ZAMARGU-4260 file (C-alpha; in steps of 0.2 Angstrom, whole numbers, plus 5000, padded with zeros to 4 digits):
<rodrens>
0) 5257/5530/5596 | 5242/5539/5590 | 5242/5545/5572 | 5238/5562/5567 | 5219/5564/5561
5) 5224/5568/5543 | 5235/5553/5541 | 5222/5541/5548 | 5210/5548/5536 | 5221/5545/5521
10) 5224/5527/5526 | 5206/5524/5528 | 5203/5531/5511 | 5217/5521/5504 | 5209/5505/5511
15) 5192/5509/5504 | 5198/5513/5487 | 5211/5499/5485 | 5201/5484/5480 | 5192/5479/5464
20) 5174/5485/5464 | 5165/5468/5459 | 5147/5476/5461 | 5151/5487/5446 | 5158/5473/5436
25) 5142/5463/5440 | 5131/5477/5433 | 5141/5477/5417 | 5141/5458/5416 | 5122/5457/5417
30) 5121/5470/5404 | 5132/5460/5392 | 5122/5444/5396 | 5106/5453/5391 | 5114/5460/5375
35) 5120/5443/5370 | 5104/5433/5373 | 5093/5446/5366 | 5101/5446/5349 | 5103/5428/5344
40) 5102/5422/5326 | 5105/5405/5318 | 5119/5402/5305 | 5113/5393/5290 | 5120/5376/5286
45) 5128/5374/5303 | 5113/5379/5315 | 5125/5388/5327 | 5118/5402/5337 | 5127/5418/5334
50) 5126/5436/5341 | 5120/5448/5328 | 5112/5465/5329 | 5114/5472/5311 | 5100/5470/5299
55) 5104/5460/5283 | 5100/5475/5272 | 5112/5487/5281 | 5125/5473/5281 | 5123/5472/5262
60) 5124/5490/5259 | 5140/5491/5269 | 5147/5476/5258 | 5142/5486/5242 | 5151/5501/5248
65) 5167/5492/5252 | 5166/5482/5236 | 5165/5498/5225 | 5179/5505/5235 | 5190/5490/5232
70) 5186/5489/5214 | 5190/5508/5212 | 5207/5506/5221 | 5211/5492/5209 | 5205/5502/5193
75) 5215/5495/5178 | 5218/5478/5187 | 5200/5472/5187 | 5199/5459/5172 | 5183/5460/5162
80) 5186/5445/5151 | 5196/5430/5148 | 5196/5412/5153 | 5199/5415/5171 | 5185/5428/5172
85) 5173/5416/5163 | 5177/5402/5175 | 5176/5412/5191 | 5159/5419/5185 | 5153/5401/5181
90) 5158/5394/5197 | 5151/5409/5207 | 5134/5407/5198 | 5133/5388/5202 | 5137/5391/5220
95) 5125/5405/5221 | 5111/5393/5214 | 5116/5380/5227 | 5114/5393/5241 | 5097/5399/5236
100) 5089/5392/5252 | 5100/5403/5263 | 5101/5418/5252 | 5095/5434/5261 | 5093/5443/5244
105) 5111/5445/5238 | 5115/5454/5223 | 5129/5443/5217 | 5144/5449/5208 | 5160/5440/5203
110) 5176/5449/5198 | 5194/5445/5195 | 5208/5457/5201 | 5225/5455/5193 | 5237/5454/5208
115) 5251/5443/5216 | 5240/5441/5232 | 5235/5423/5236 | 5218/5429/5241 | 5200/5430/5238
120) 5185/5437/5247 | 5166/5438/5247 | 5157/5453/5256 | 5139/5454/5262 | 5128/5455/5247
125) 5138/5442/5238 | 5151/5454/5231 | 5165/5442/5227 | 5183/5444/5220 | 5197/5432/5216
130) 5215/5438/5215 | 5224/5430/5201 | 5238/5425/5213 | 5227/5412/5220 | 5224/5403/5203
135) 5239/5393/5203 | 5236/5386/5221 | 5218/5383/5216 | 5225/5372/5202 | 5208/5367/5195
140) 5190/5371/5195 | 5186/5361/5210 | 5200/5369/5220 | 5193/5386/5214 | 5176/5381/5220
145) 5183/5377/5237 | 5190/5394/5239 | 5175/5403/5233 | 5163/5392/5243 | 5173/5396/5258
150) 5173/5415/5255 | 5154/5415/5251 | 5152/5404/5267 | 5158/5419/5277 | 5145/5431/5269
155) 5131/5419/5271 | 5135/5416/5289 | 5135/5435/5292 | 5152/5433/5300 | 5156/5452/5298
160) 5141/5457/5307 | 5144/5445/5320 | 5162/5451/5323 | 5155/5469/5325 | 5142/5463/5338
165) 5155/5453/5347 | 5167/5468/5348 | 5152/5478/5355 | 5151/5464/5368 | 5169/5465/5372
170) 5168/5484/5374 | 5154/5482/5387 | 5164/5469/5397 | 5180/5480/5395 | 5170/5495/5402
175) 5165/5485/5417 | 5183/5479/5420 | 5189/5497/5419 | 5176/5504/5431 | 5178/5490/5443
180) 5197/5493/5443 | 5194/5512/5445 | 5197/5513/5463 | 5214/5504/5462 | 5231/5513/5461
185) 5237/5516/5444 | 5249/5501/5443 | 5236/5489/5449 | 5224/5496/5436 | 5237/5493/5422
190) 5239/5475/5428 | 5221/5472/5428 | 5218/5479/5411 | 5233/5470/5404 | 5226/5454/5410
195) 5209/5458/5403 | 5217/5462/5386 | 5227/5446/5385 | 5212/5435/5390 | 5201/5445/5378
200) 5214/5442/5363 | 5220/5425/5366 | 5205/5418/5375 | 5191/5426/5365 | 5195/5436/5349
205) 5207/5424/5341 | 5198/5408/5345 | 5182/5416/5339 | 5191/5421/5322 | 5197/5403/5320
210) 5180/5396/5323 | 5173/5408/5309 | 5186/5401/5297 | 5182/5383/5301 | 5163/5387/5299
215) 5166/5395/5282 | 5176/5379/5277 | 5161/5368/5282 | 5148/5379/5273 | 5160/5381/5258
220) 5161/5362/5257 | 5142/5360/5258 | 5140/5373/5244 | 5153/5366/5232 | 5146/5348/5234
225) 5128/5355/5230 | 5135/5364/5215 | 5143/5347/5209 | 5161/5351/5212 | 5171/5337/5220
230) 5172/5340/5238 | 5188/5329/5240 | 5198/5343/5232 | 5196/5354/5247 | 5209/5345/5258
235) 5220/5344/5243 | 5219/5363/5241 | 5225/5365/5259 | 5239/5354/5256 | 5244/5366/5242
240) 5240/5381/5253 | 5252/5374/5266 | 5266/5372/5253 | 5263/5389/5246 | 5264/5397/5263
245) 5282/5390/5265 | 5279/5386/5283 | 5280/5404/5289 | 5263/5404/5298 | 5262/5409/5317
250) 5257/5396/5330 | 5239/5392/5329 | 5235/5399/5346 | 5241/5416/5341 | 5233/5416/5323
255) 5216/5421/5316 | 5216/5406/5306 | 5217/5387/5310 | 5233/5379/5304 | 5232/5369/5288
260) 5234/5353/5297 | 5218/5357/5308 | 5209/5362/5292 | 5214/5346/5283 | 5209/5335/5298
265) 5192/5344/5299 | 5188/5341/5281 | 5192/5323/5284 | 5178/5323/5297 | 5166/5332/5286
270) 5169/5322/5270 | 5157/5308/5272 | 5143/5320/5274 | 5149/5331/5259 | 5150/5315/5248
275) 5132/5311/5252 | 5127/5329/5247 | 5137/5327/5231 | 5129/5311/5227 | 5111/5318/5231
280) 5113/5334/5220 | 5124/5326/5206 | 5118/5309/5203 | 5127/5308/5186 | 5143/5311/5195
285) 5141/5299/5210 | 5158/5296/5219
</rodrens>
């Protein structure tokens, strides 16, 4: 039976528009590759190549703005004196000296915020804060040095700027996937974008975040060893962190952070090198 001309045209159109347009995806993939390889920098201490487009001066300006806002939001809870403040600033100054060879011009600042949060942070520029809720978990100055070294490691490794550049890369690839699926029916498009979203989240973003945490652990271990704090306290700290969390953490594959067990095992792998650094920089405290 011969179909009416209009029906035949619709079917031919459906066939033409029904598949994924790989040529468009290839164009965006090439653009993403150029963006990636044209913006490579080296992470201090680990030597890893990273994608980074933001200049350090701009990164530090953003860090200062965020820090000022956080301190303003916690007005009345920022401690200005006392033994905890003195210890945080002493450890911070020692770690800053240990990081001189990788310091891009940080304007170091160390503050203590009264809060139950078991947390600390360091922003680009060296703008650092420790919440009092983490002090009992730190337990001693070596534990506190491990915490602060980790946070400062994030800042020195430019992890914030790298995350922004990686998000731009994901957007480029995502635009390619979206345009490639543009000729498919609505249901197929939703399926393609859903698969891309899942792969992007669990295959890229979360492992990427966990690798940042591990890298900051390693840099922090190096810095605390250089600053003459006992590196063997770092895995002990994570034993205490594990106990403090109460076992309520999500599975590692769905988390932004490695599990405490993974972190403790990694510290064990790095410890011989950390002890060597400690003995080199602190001959009067050889372990």
